[in-house]
N, C-alpha and C positions, 0 to 999 in steps of 0.2 A: 757183338760188342762185349768186351770183357769188363767185369767190375773191378775197379781199382781198389785194392786193399792197402791201407797205409802200413808202413813198417813201424812197429812200436818198439822203441829202444828201452829195454828194461833197465839198463844202467843209467839212463837219463831221468829216472823218476825223481821228483823233488819231494822235499819234506816241508810240511806246513804246520805251524803252531797256531792254534786258535784258542783264545782265552774266553772261557764260558762265563766269566764273572758278569752278571747282570744281563746275559743274553736270554732271549726267549727260547725255550726248548725246541719247539717245532721249526722255527726259522733257522736255528743253529744246525739242527739235524739235516734240514734240506740243503744248507750250504755245504756241510761235510759230505753228504751223499753225492752231490754234484762233483766235488773235487775227487772223491774216491772213484767215481765212474769215469772221470776225464771229460765231463761235459764242458769244462771251461777251456778245452784245448781245440785247436782246429782239426786235429786228427781223430776226433771222437768217432767211434764206430760202436753201435749198440751191442754187438756180440763179442767185443774184444775188451781186454783189460788195458785201458790207456791211462788210468788214473794215477794219482800220486798218493804218498803216505800222508796221514793227518794225525797230529798229536793234539788232543784236547786237554787243556789244563783247567784247574779250578772247577771241576765237575760238580762239586757240592754247592756252588753259588749260582747255578743256572735257575732261571725263573720259569714259572708256569703261570698262565693267566687265569683269571676267573676263580672258580671254586675247585680247580683241579687238584690242589694240594691235599684236600681232604676227600673229595668225591671220586677222583679217578682211582681205580684199583687195578693192580697187576695180579693175575691168577697163575698159580703153578699147580700142576697135577702130578701126583706120584704114580698114578696107574692103578692104585687100589681104590676100593669103594670108600667114598667119603674122604678121599685123599686130596681134595681141593684146598688150597690155602690162598688167602687174599691178603695183599698188602697195599696200603695207600701210598701215594707219592711221598708223603712225609716220612713214612716208615722206611721206604726204600732209600730215601735221601740220607736218613740217619745211619743206616747200616752199610749200604753199598751205593754211593752216589754215581759211580761209574756206570752202573747198570741202566740208569735213567737215559743217558745219552746213547749208550750202546743199543738199547731196545728201540729207541726212536729212529736211529739210523738204520737199524736192521729192517724196519718196516718200509724204508724208502729205497732200498736196493733191490735188484731182481731176486725172485724167490727160486733160485736154481744154483747150479755149480758156480757160475760166475759170481753171484751174490755172496756166496760163502768165501770165495777167494778175495773179493773186495773187502770183506769185513776183517780179514787178517791184516790189512794195511791201516786199520783204525786203532789208535792207541789212546786210551782215556785215563787220566790221572786225577786223583783227588785234590792234591795241593797245587802250588804254583811251580813246583820243580818236576823235571822229567829226566830220564836217563838217556835221551837221544840228542844230546848237544854235539856229539861227534859227527852227526849227519848234517849239521849246520842248517837247521830248519828256518824257514822264512816266516816271520810273523804275519798273520792275516787278521784283519779286523773281523769281529763276529757280526753276523747279521742282526739288526735290531728288530 
């Protein structure tokens, strides 16, 4: 018996716009990761890229629950001794709010070549405008 593999039409990929204004970070990231992987489609196959493009706007208005705004820290390491740097969610939101959503989604996609390809289809923007209007993206409600 042979395994049926669906044909994934690369040209038929859709574009989705999700407004992060007031959305909880983890729930938003899970929703975005599912669209990127194609889990919302009947042709989903775990080892194939069947997902769509996602544009997230208003990244600076995403919410975190509890004490995460001040207690959760992101660490970067330069490779040198003592080269660890820590930033809280509030500091990251002030300087690069796009990184909050990108980092959360990155943790929810596969940790392999497929995951790196999926992340290229994620576009995160600080304000309410984005340069992808030519692709005619469909608005998606953010997960609460």
